[in-house]
N, C-alpha and C positions, 0 to 999 in steps of 0.2 A: 504494500500500500504506500502511495506517495501522498504528500500533504502540501497544499499551497494556500497561502494567505495573499489576497490582493487587497491592499489597503488604500482607499482614496482619502487622503488626508483632508479633514474638514468637510467632507462631502455632505454630511447631514446639515439640515437647515430648518427654518420655520416657514410656514405658508406665506406666500408673497402675493399681494393683491393683483399686481400686473400679470401674474401667471395663473389667474383664476383661482387664487387662494391655494395653489399647489406649491410644494417645495421644488427647488431646482431638480432634485433627484426624481420626484414624481413627474415633473413636466418634461424632463429630457427624453429624447428618443433613444431608449436603451433596449433594443430587441434581445440582445444576448442575456442581460440580467433578468429581463422579464421572462424569457424562455426558461432560464435556470430556476427562477422562483417557482414556476409551475411544477417543478420536479424536485424541489428542495424544501428544507426546513427554513423558516424565517422567524425572527424574533427580535427582542431588544436586549441591550446589555448596558450596564453602568460601568464605564471605564474610568471615571473620576471618583475616587473614594470621598466620602463625606468629609468636609473640612479641608480638602486639598484644592489647589488652584487648577483650573482646567488648562491643560497644555499638551502639546504633542509629546512632551517628555513623559509625564505621568501616564497619559493615555496609551502610548505605544508600549510602555513597560507592561501595562495591564493586558493589552492585546497579546503581548509576547508571553504572558503567563506569569509575570512577576508582580506580586502585590506591591503597589507603589508605597504603601505605608511602611513596608519592611525594607524595600530596596532603594527608594529614591533619596539621593543626596544632593540634588540640584541638577539643572539642565546642562550648564556649561561643562561640568566635569565629564559628562557623557560625550560631549562634542570633543573635548580635549583628548579622549581616548582615540577618537577617529583621526585626529590631526597627528597623533603620535607623541603627545606630551606625556612624559613619565612623571606624574604628579607625586610630590612628597606629601607626607601626612600633614605637614604644616601649610601646604599650599591651598589657596582658594582659587577656583576657576570662575571667571565671569564672562558671559557672552558679550561680545563687542560688535554690535551692529554698526554698519555705515549707513546713516540715515540722511534724509532731506529735511531740513528745517526752513521755515520762511526766512526771508532775508531783509525785509523792510524795517524791522525793529532795531533799535539801538542796543538794547540789553538782551543777553542770551536768554534770560528767563521769560522774556516777553515773546519769544519766537514760538511758532506753531509747528507741531509735528505733521509734516506734509506726507511723507512716505517712509515707511519703516525699512524699505528695501532699495531705495534710490533707483527706482525703475528696474528692479531686479538686475542690478549692476553685475557685469561680468567679473569673474574671479580675477582676470588679468588687470582690469581697471582698478578693482578694489585693492589689489596687492600694491599697485603704484601709490595709491593714496595712503594706505596703511603704513607704507615705508616712510612717507613724509612725517607721519605721526610718530613712528618708532624712532626716527633719527633724533627727535627732540625729547621724547618722553621715556624711552626705554632705559631701564637701569637694573640693578641687582634685585630690586623689590618688585618692579612691574615689568613683566615680559609679555610681549605681544606675539601672537601666532596667526598666520593667515589660514583661513578656512576656505569656504566655498561661497561665491557670490557675495552677498552682503553680510554673511555670518562668520564672525571671527572670534578670537579668544584672547583674554587677558589672564595671565597667571599672576596672582598676588602672593608673593612669598611672605608667610606669617600673617596673612590677612584674616579678615572676619567675614562670616556669612551675613552680609548686610541685606536689608530689604531694598529691592530695586524694582522699578516698574517696566514691564515689557513695552517697547515702543508701539507695537501694534494694538495695544490697549488704549492708546491716547491719540489716535489719528484725529486730525483737525482740532486738537486741543492745545492750549498754551502749555509749555513744558514746565513753567516755573514751579508749580506745586508738586511736580513729579521728579525733580532732580535729586541725585543722591545726597543723603545726609552727611556721608563721609566727605570731608573737605577736599581731600586729595582727588578722589574720584570725580567730584563735581568740577574741580579746577581743570582736570584733564579733559573733560568733555568741553568745557568752555574754551580752553586753549585750542582744542582740535578744530573748532569752528574757525578760529583766526587763521589756522594753518591751511585748512582745506577750502574755505570759501573763495580764496583767490588763487588756488592751485591751477596751473595751466590746463590740466586735464579736465577740471570742472568747468573752466571757461569753454573748452571744446564741447563738453557735454551740453551746456546751455545753448551753444550755437546750433547744435543738432536737434534742439527741442527736448533733450532729456533732462530729468531732474538732476541737479548737482548733488553729489554725495558729500555734503558739507559739514558733517559732524559725526563723531563716534557717539554711541549710546550704550551704556552698560546695563546689564540685567542678568538674571538667571544664575546668581552666585551659588556655589556649592563646594563640597569637599570630595575627596577621592572616592569613587564608587567601588562597590564590591558586589558583583552579580555572580550567582551560581551558574555553572556551566549548563547551557541549554541541553546539550547531549547527555550530561550526567543527570539532569532533572527529568528529561522526557525520553531518553534513549533514542533520539533522532539526530542524525547528522544534517546540518542545515546551512543554507546560504541566505544572505541579505542582499537585496538588490534595491539600492536607493541612491539618489544624488545628494542626500542631505547628511551633513556631518553628525547630527543627533542620532539618526538611525544607524549610521556606520559605527558610531561609538557604542551604542547598545549592543551591536553585533560583536564588536571587539570584546566588550565586557562579558558577553554570554558565550563566547567561543564559536560564534558562527563565522563562516567565510564571507567576507565582503567581495562581491563581484562588481567590478567597475565596468560600466557600460558607456562606450564612447557616445557623446552627444546627450547624455543624461544630465540635465542642468537644474532640475527643481522648478522649472517654469512651465508655462502653458505649452510651449513647443519643445518639449523634451523628446527623447528617443523612446517612445512607447513600445514600438515593435522590438527594439533592442532589448528592453527590459523583459518582455514576454519571452523572447527567444533564449535569453540567458537563463531564465528559470526552467524552461523546458529542457535545455541542454544539461543543466545541473542535475535534473531529476532522471533523465532518460539515458544520459551518456557518461555522467561523471560520478555516479554512485551516491548521490545525495538523496536523503529521504524527505527533506522539508525545504520549501522556498518561500521567502517573505518578500513580496513585491510591493514597494512603497512608492506611491505617486503623490507628489506634493502639490500639483497644480490646483485641485479644487480649493485647497486651503488658501493658497496665494490669491486666487480670484475672489474668495470670500473677504480677505483682508482688503482687497482693492475696492470692494463694494460693487463688483460688476456682475450683475445677474446673467447677462449674455455670455460672458467668458466662463463663468462657473458652470453653466449648462454645457458649454462646449467642452470643458475639461472632463465632465462626467461622461459625455458622449465619446470622447477620445478613449477614456478608460474602458468603456464598454466594448468598443469596436476594435481597438488597437492593442489592448492587453488581454482582457478576459476572453474574447473570442478566440484569438490564436492559441492561448494557453489551453483552453478546453478542446479545441479542434485537434491540436497536436497530441495532447495526452490521450484523447480518444483513439487517435490513429496508432499510438504507441502500444496499445493493448494493456497498459498499466492500470490497475485499480487505483483510484485516487479520491481524495476528499478536498474540496475547494471551499474556502471561507472568504466571502466578500463582505467588507464593512469599512466604515470610516473609523478613525480613532476618537473623534469628538465632533460636535457640530461647530461650524464657523458661519453663523448666520449673516446674511447680507445686511440685515437691519442694524447690527451692532459692529460688524467688521472685525470681530475678535472671537475667541473661543468661549463656549459655554459648557456647563457641566451636565447638560441634558443627556439622557440615555441615547444610544445610537442603534440603528437597525443593522442586523446582520443577515446574511444568506449563507446557508451551509448545504452544499451539494455533495452527495456521495454516489460515485459511479456504480456502486454495487447495489444500490437501493432503487426500487421502482415506486416513486411517489407521484401522486397526481393531485394538484391543487389549482385553484382558480385565481389565487392572489398574484399581485405584481410585487416587485421589490421597491419599497419606499417606506418612509417613516410611518405613515398612517396604517398601511397594510401590516407592517411588522408589529406595530403596537396592538392591532386587532387580533393578532395570532394568539395573544395571551401568554407567550413565552417571555420571561424576563430573568436575566442573569443579574441578580443584585450585586454579586461580586464578579465583575467583568473579567478579572484575571483567571477565573476558573474556566472560561470558555476555551482556552488553549488546550487544557487537559481533555476537555470534551471532544475537541477536534481530533486529537491524537490518540484517543482511547483505542 
């Protein structure tokens, strides 16, 4: 038996008036998911434990079968694993976004958070800008590491796990009341604006109509993580297929093999087919039992507040990932179980994550099920199945 998880990050949503009070998932043209739903189990799962903040970190840990209350030590430490940072016990890792702030105000605290991703800046451009920051700010206490796109890392030697606000939670808001309380972190953010706002690369970006990546923004602080081996926990040898450092870091911590797919970038126009093929090859040619395919695009489109692009991301997931995975596994003759789900909702109306339960679809090629339901939030809720502890769903998949 082979096992596949296809995770559309942030795919769940709330009903939207302009879509006839349907969610993007219900409205999107998803013939493959709807076909699967008719022969699958569907239901709901709570991936964010009570009292924890909704994020891709806690939610993906839960989907992977790790109780976030037991294993979560912060978001950035997981990303640091992916980047290859060997954290000391005294280190604190902090996510360092390269963001776009408004430019008309005189004081930093009066500026508005325009874009948490600087138009999904390329890794190459971000590395140039981060180097300008590093040249002035890096020392034995504060070490910067380049990640992917707008997502980077600061290691604070001997630091504290301080409360910091994710930039995607404050889009279109003035940043003043959300700045770090730690004086040095705040000063570094403010100084980064002075360095980056006039950087030649940002002047080029503005000339091209792109958002300038004019400030760093700290969030997601945490200490060195310690995950149990996925293979030791579940007896399955697995791969992770994702463009996002967070998921790659979870894979490193869990002992999964990270498969790097050329052209996979975490955006709307990622290499969907490449991800699907990498999973099929791992399962049918390379001796792996389990593949986790993570697609970031629905979440990014939710943060952007774009109904149209979120629907497009969901349709791409259906046609360009789920369909080829199912068709090729059917052709291989392998028995398999396929779990399709988001990690958390990223509703268009709030442009950030929520803690609401998520819908899942579980297909088993060895079972003959017949249902009339489609795959969406409302149908999954009507099924009556609810996993109160979402992290138990993985053991159910792999039973």
